[in-house]
N, C-alpha and C positions, 0 to 999 in steps of 0.2 A: 478781562483780556480772556475769562473761563468763556465769557457770554461769544467772542467771537469764536474759541474753540467746537462749543457746539453747535455755532452757524456751520461750520466746514465741514464735522460730523453728518450731520442733517444733510447738507446737500451732497455728501456724498453716498451716504445709504440714498436718497431720491434719485440720486444719477444713478447707480446702480439698479436700482427697482424699474426707472424709465427704460434703462437698455436691456433689461430682463421681458418686458415687454413688449420692445419692438422685436426682440428675436425670437417670441415666440408668437408675433403677426399680431397683436393687441393693440392696431396705431393708436386709436382716438385715447385709450390711457396712456399711451407712452408720451404722444403729443401736449397733450395736459400736464405732463412730469417735466418734459424739456421745455415747454414755454416756459414753464416759474422758474427754471433754472435758468435759463435765460434772462428774465427779467432780473435775476438774483446776481448775473454778469459772471454766472462759477461756469468756468472752463469754457467757455464763450467759443470758442476754435472746435470742438467736438461736437458741442450741443449743436451747433449750425450745422455741422456733419452731419449727426442723428436726422436733424429737422430737415437738411434736404431728402435725405433717403426716405421718410416719411411724408413728405408733401409729394414727392414722386409716387410715390405708391397710394397717394389720395386725388393726384391728377393736379394737386393745387400749388405749383409751384409758384404762381403769379402772387399770393398771400404771402408766401413766406418773401418774396423779392420786396414789396410794400413795407414788410417788419424791418425786414436789412438796410432798407433806404433811411428808415425813420432814424433807426438806429448810427447809422452815416453821422448824425447829428450831434450825437452823443457824445461827448469827450469822453466817457470813463468807457469806451467798447476802444479797442484795438481798430483803427480805420482800415490799416491796410489787412488786418485776417477778415472784416467785412468785406474786401475788396474781390479776395480769393473766392471769399463763397459766394458771393455774385457772381463771378464767373463760372463756377461749377455749375451756378443754374442755368446760364446763361448754354454751357454747355450742353446740359442735359435738355434744354428746349431746341438746341440744335440752330442757336442763333450768333452766329458769328460773328457777325458784324459787330453786337452789343458786346460781345465775348472780348474781341479787340478792344474796343472803347473802352472797357472795364477795367481790362491789364494796362492800356497805354496813362490810366491816371500813376500809375507807380512811379 
């Protein structure tokens, strides 16, 4: 049990560090840390929200969209949260038909 507590504390500290990087405009460092946290399935909804912000700044939303499509097949992640974030990406890309299609899966 102590291992789980230490892992949670480490992930929380990593999240705070990544968020601070994001706030200071250090997108590459923040991207690396948020990707690590997403792989750990730590607060995936808020991690994806932050990753969308970063990828939007870096003009690489398609990369994140591909990652979300891969995660949709993984049962460890909440399917509906992933669909919401996928819809957010389509909204930012101004692709309303794909946005509607993603939301229709609810």
